BAPA-718883 format. One record per residue: z, y, x of N, C-alpha, C in turn; residue in one letter. Coordinates in steps of 0.001 Angstrom, whole numbers, padded with zeros to 6 digits, always signed. Example, Ala and Ser with C-alpha at 12.3 -4.5 7.8 and 13.67 -1.06 7.14 Angstrom:
BEGIN
+007800-005690+013190+007800-004500+012300+007800-003300+013200A;+007080-002250+012850+007140-001060+013670+007870+000030+012900S;
END
This chain:
BEGIN
+000000-001181+000845+000000+000000+000000+000000+001246+000892M;-000844+002141+000559-000999+003384+001306+000199+004307+001036K;+000767+004974+002049+001900+005887+001796+001451+007070+000927P;+002339+007451+000018+002026+008560-000894+002413+009889-000254A;+001777+010943-000723+002057+012279-000200+003406+012779-000709S;+004043+013701+000003+005297+014295-000486+005131+014968-001849P;+003948+015477-002138+003686+016114-003432+003755+015088-004555T;+003314+013867-004285+003390+012782-005266+004856+012538-005630Y;+005734+012452-004625+007153+012213-004881+007792+013404-005602Y;+007372+014597-005267+007845+015786-005966+007471+015703-007445L;+006244+015315-007707+005768+015191-009082+006573+014129-009842S;+006862+013017-009210+007675+011973-009840+009081+012488-010158L;+009680+013221-009225+011012+013768-009445+011025+014737-010636Q;+010027+015598-010704+009941+016541-011821+009768+015814-013142L;+008950+014783-013152+008695+013999-014356+009984+013355-014860Y;+010697+012683-013973+011928+011996-014361+012992+012995-014800V;+013164+014091-014070+014185+015068-014453+013833+015759-015766S;+012565+016022-016012+012162+016656-017277+012486+015748-018452A;+012191+014466-018324+012458+013535-019422+013947+013343-019661L;+014734+013296-018588+016168+013065-018765+016908+014324-019187T;+016460+015492-018740+017168+016725-019061+016705+017365-020366L;+015408+017302-020650+014868+018019-021803+014246+017107-022851K;+014101+015853-022551+013447+014938-023477+014314+014593-024671G;+013685+014467-025815+014355+014027-027035+013562+012869-027625V;+014253+012012-028329+013564+010900-028973+012877+011413-030223T;+011628+011058-030365+010831+011549-031483+009985+010408-032029K;+009771+010426-033332+008910+009431-033959+007463+009640-033534A;+006772+008547-033323+005350+008609-032991+004578+008606-034307V;+003749+009621-034507+002967+009699-035741+001485+009553-035431T;+000764+009123-036406-000679+008973-036305-001319+010065-037148L;-002144+010881-036529-002836+011937-037251-004233+011441-037581E;-004565+011463-038865-005871+010989-039302-006653+012120-039954E;-007884+012274-039527-008767+013265-040123-010066+012583-040496T;-010428+012696-041748-011720+012208-042203-012404+013368-042905T;-013579+013156-043406-014425+014210-043974-013649+015418-044495H;-012881+015265-045541-012175+016413-046120-010690+016121-046293A;-010170+015158-045516-008777+014781-045663-008069+014836-044315Q;-006772+015132-044369-005945+015149-043171-004586+014599-043537W;-003981+013858-042646-002640+013352-042903-001975+012841-041647G;-000648+012780-041678+000144+012201-040601+000914+011036-041177K;+000973+009942-040426+001734+008781-040866+002680+008356-039761Q;+003896+007990-040144+004873+007501-039189+004476+006084-038786D;+004472+005807-037492+004094+004475-036998+005285+003543-036881T;+006499+004095-037061+007702+003282-036910+008152+003179-035455G;+007420+003780-034550+007762+003754-033130+008384+005082-032727R;+009140+005062-031647+009755+006285-031119+009449+006372-029631K;+009460+007604-029101+009227+007823-027686+010001+009059-027241T;+010174+009192-025941+010805+010404-025410+009736+011482-025378V;+010088+012637-025875+009126+013727-026034+009741+015022-025521H;+008957+015805-024806+009390+017128-024380+008636+018135-025226I;+009355+018823-026111+008718+019803-027001+008264+021008-026186R;+007020+021351-026346+006466+022525-025695+005720+023348-026728Q;+005973+024619-026730+005287+025538-027630+004002+026004-026958E;+002995+025185-027001+001716+025516-026387+000791+026155-027407L;+000091+027171-026981-000914+027798-027822-002274+027359-027309T;-003089+026829-028200-004417+026344-027845-005431+027444-028144V;-006257+027739-027148-007289+028766-027301-008633+028127-026979V;-009564+028260-027892-010909+027725-027680-011525+028368-026439E;-012221+027573-025667-012830+028061-024429-013782+029231-024709Q;-013662+030266-023915-014545+031421-024020-014073+032510-024961G;-013046+032239-025760-012574+033227-026731-012018+034461-026031V;-011118+034265-025091-010461+035404-024448-011400+036194-023552L;-012300+035512-022867-013203+036213-021945-014213+037095-022681S;-014399+036858-023977-015349+037644-024765-014723+038899-025372A;-013420+039114-025123-012725+040234-025758-012632+041454-024848L;-012589+042632-025467-012329+043865-024724-010867+043855-024289S;-010482+044765-023415-009110+044816-022920-008113+045060-024056M;-008438+045944-024990-007544+046227-026113-007354+045018-027013G;-008446+044324-027335-008365+043136-028181-007651+042004-027451A;-007834+041932-026137-007157+040909-025344-005640+041117-025385L;-005181+042344-025305-003747+042633-025394-003186+042189-026734K;-003915+042455-027804-003470+042040-029134-003482+040513-029229V;-004509+039858-028673-004606+038394-028708-003441+037760-027950A;-003035+038344-026843-001896+037815-026079-000617+037947-026905I;-000464+039069-027580+000670+039271-028482+000642+038224-029592N;-000516+037998-030173-000705+037006-031227-000287+035622-030732L;-000761+035224-029536-000460+033892-029004+001034+033718-028779M;+001719+034767-028408+003154+034699-028186+003920+034566-029498D;+003440+035194-030559+004161+035233-031829+003740+034154-032833Q;+002637+033502-032601+002119+032514-033547+003120+031381-033760L;+003260+030935-034985+004206+029874-035331+003509+028511-035343K;+004284+027464-035117+003766+026104-035042+003154+025677-036378M;+001920+025201-036329+001189+024677-037493+001030+025686-038627N;+001067+026970-038294+000959+028013-039309-000079+029039-038841N;-001070+029292-039663-002146+030215-039297-001844+031666-039673A;-000709+031926-040313-000381+033290-040714+000318+034026-039581L;-000026+035308-039425+000557+036130-038362+000712+037554-038866W;+001877+038140-038617+002147+039523-039016+001971+040432-037809F;+001213+041495-037990+001071+042508-036944+000654+043817-037599W;+001339+044862-037233+001066+046175-037792+000516+047091-036694Q;-000747+047511-036807-001318+048419-035815-000558+049738-035787P;-000432+050303-034577+000326+051545-034418-000558+052764-034190K;-001791+052540-033696-002655+053675-033363-004122+053270-033500N;-005014+054191-033204-006444+053939-033374-006948+052823-032452S;-006357+052694-031260-006753+051606-030349-006397+050240-030945K;-005226+050167-031582-004820+048924-032241-005772+048567-033381D;-006169+049588-034162-007099+049340-035269-008460+048878-034738Y;-008905+049436-033628-010178+049020-033020-010089+047576-032536A;-008961+047213-031936-008761+045837-031468-008737+044868-032648A;-008056+045258-033707-007988+044438-034917-009387+044234-035501L;-010169+045293-035546-011543+045216-036049-012367+044237-035208K;-012212+044308-033887-012953+043406-033002-012550+041948-033227E;-011260+041687-033371-010788+040319-033606-011289+039779-034946L;-011424+040649-035925-011988+040233-037226-013487+039983-037119R;-014187+040845-036409-015636+040672-036239-015960+039364-035518E;-015099+038959-034594-015308+037723-033849-014736+036513-034584K;-014235+036712-035808-013688+035674-036685-012469+034968-036086R;-011750+035677-035203-010485+035163-034682-009401+035424-035719I;-009451+036591-036335-008554+036940-037429-009357+037082-038714L;-008748+036674-039801-009366+036800-041113-008406+037614-041977I;-008942+038617-042637-008141+039521-043457-007569+038778-044665K;-006298+039061-044974-005679+038516-046184-005489+039654-047183T;-004950+039332-048344-004712+040362-049357-003583+041308-048953E;-002804+040940-047957-001708+041779-047446-002160+042349-046100E;-002359+043643-046024-002980+044298-044878-002466+043946-043502G;-001152+043739-043338-000594+043471-042019-000332+041992-041749N;-000698+041137-042690-000604+039694-042477-002019+039180-042313I;-002231+038480-041227-003564+038022-040866-003599+036494-040823H;-004746+035926-041167-004965+034486-041060-005677+034267-039731Y;-005014+033573-038806-005584+033304-037492-006473+032068-037612V;-007731+032205-037250-008676+031096-037334-008240+029992-036372N;-007754+028839-036890-007244+027794-036003-008325+027096-035175P;-009570+027366-035468-010636+026828-034623-010783+027668-033357L;-010149+028835-033352-010186+029740-032193-008853+029745-031436M;-007747+029981-032163-006407+030061-031560-005425+029386-032512I;-004538+028552-031953-003580+027856-032819-002406+027307-032016R;-001341+026953-032745-000235+026152-032231-000184+024917-033100R;-000519+023775-032516-000649+022530-033253-002118+022147-033270G;-002424+020998-033839-003836+020591-033911-004544+021408-034987S;-005847+021547-034869-006613+022336-035850-006428+021768-037258A;-006501+020460-037393-006331+019826-038710-004956+020072-039285G;-003944+019968-038436-002574+020182-038879-002350+021628-039320S;-002840+022581-038545-002672+023995-038897-003377+024297-040217V;-004617+023832-040351-005371+024083-041592-004691+023444-042797L;-004325+022177-042683-003730+021465-043813-002365+022028-044177A;-001522+022256-043175-000167+022691-043474-000116+024137-043961Q;-000981+025000-043434-001023+026376-043933-001552+026396-045362T;-002568+025605-045638-003109+025535-047004-002058+025009-047970T;-001322+023986-047553-000256+023433-048396+000841+024485-048627E;+001166+025255-047600+002154+026322-047709+001726+027378-048733L;+000443+027699-048738-000078+028757-049611-000326+028295-051047L;-000313+026989-051270-000577+026444-052601+000453+026983-053594K;-000016+027613-054635+000860+028149-055667+001435+029520-055358G;+001092+030090-054213+001584+031415-053838+000572+032453-054324I;+001030+033465-055061+000093+034455-055592-000296+035508-054556S;+000563+035711-053555+000303+036734-052542+001049+036372-051263R;+000368+036458-050118+001040+036142-048856+002128+037171-048566V;+003170+036752-047854+004253+037656-047476+004873+037175-046169N;+005702+038016-045562+006295+037711-044257+007180+036467-044283K;+007760+036150-045434+008642+034980-045526+007882+033666-045271A;+006566+033684-045397+005756+032483-045168+005478+032232-043689L;+005817+033185-042843+005494+033071-041426+006675+032435-040689I;+006591+031127-040529+007625+030348-039825+006993+029040-039363H;+007693+028329-038478+007186+027043-038009+007039+026086-039180D;+005954+025323-039172+005729+024279-040168+005687+022950-039422L;+006590+022069-039739+006651+020791-039048+006745+019636-040035N;+005917+019650-041035+005926+018571-042006+005361+017328-041337Y;+006140+016266-041314+005671+015069-040628+004842+014168-041537S;+004889+014380-042831+004176+013463-043716+003282+014185-044721S;+002758+015341-044340+001863+016071-045237+000563+015287-045375V;+000137+015099-046583-001173+014513-046864-001994+015618-047487K;-003181+015826-046986-003990+016926-047481-005381+016413-047781F;-005859+016687-048973-007186+016279-049388-007845+017481-050063N;-008903+017977-049457-009599+019146-049977-010043+018929-051419T;-010507+017724-051737-010991+017441-053088-009855+017566-054104F;-008652+017084-053732-007502+017207-054635-007119+018675-054828D;-007133+019450-053738-006752+020862-053806-007678+021644-054732Q;-008952+021319-054692-009934+022054-055490-010279+021350-056799L;-009581+020252-057084-009836+019444-058280-011282+018973-058342N;-011808+018512-057213-013164+017997-057131-013128+016478-057058L;-014202+015812-057475-014242+014356-057301-014359+014022-055817P;-013862+012851-055367-013963+012472-053961-015401+012483-053470P;-015578+012680-052184-016901+012725-051558-017658+011438-051837S;-018917+011572-052169-019771+010406-052406-019740+009901-053834G;-018937+010509-054703-018905+010064-056090-019721+011028-056941T;-020149+010555-058054-020894+011399-058977-020109+011553-060257T;-020341+012619-060950-019674+012831-062235-020730+012913-063320T;-020344+012478-064504-021256+012570-065634-020986+013865-066376Q;-022047+014479-066822-021877+015691-067638-022411+015414-069027T;-021758+015990-070000-022227+015849-071378-023348+016834-071618D;-024448+016340-072154-025577+017232-072413-025863+017305-073871E;
END
C-alpha cells in the first residue's frame, strides 16, 4: 500500500471530528419526482447527518448580474429559508429598485401580490432541492388568500406529497375525460 499524504490524514481527522461533534442521527428519505408529482418517503433507515444551510445557485446566474443586483442576490441567499421560495426585502433607494427590476427581468425573482415579498425562482436560487422547494412552497400557499411575512420560515415537511393534478383538480396525466355534448 502506498503511503498517504499528510493532507489525506488531515481530511480523515476533519471527517471523523465533524461527524462526532456536529453529526445528528437523521432518517434517510427517498425523494421521488415524476412528471407532475413530488414526494418524500421515509426508508426506515437512519444515518449520521451534518445539517448545512447551503444555498444552491444555478451556474451562470451570479456572473450575469450587475454589481447592484449581485449585492441584493447575496443578501437574498443569506436570508432565504429552507425549502421556501418566499423572501421579504424592502428596497431603500433607487439603486435597490433598479437591482430588484433586474432580478425580476432575469426571472430570479417573481413579483407577488405583496410588494415586498418576492417568490425566488427555485430553478435559479434555492435552499433545498428544486422539487422540494416548489412542492413545499405551493403546499404552504394552498388556501392562503394573500402572502405575508408569517409564511417566510423554514419548511421541513418530511412526508409532503405533492401532485400538480390534484392541486389544480385535473385528471392524472395520460387520462382522458368525457364531456357531455
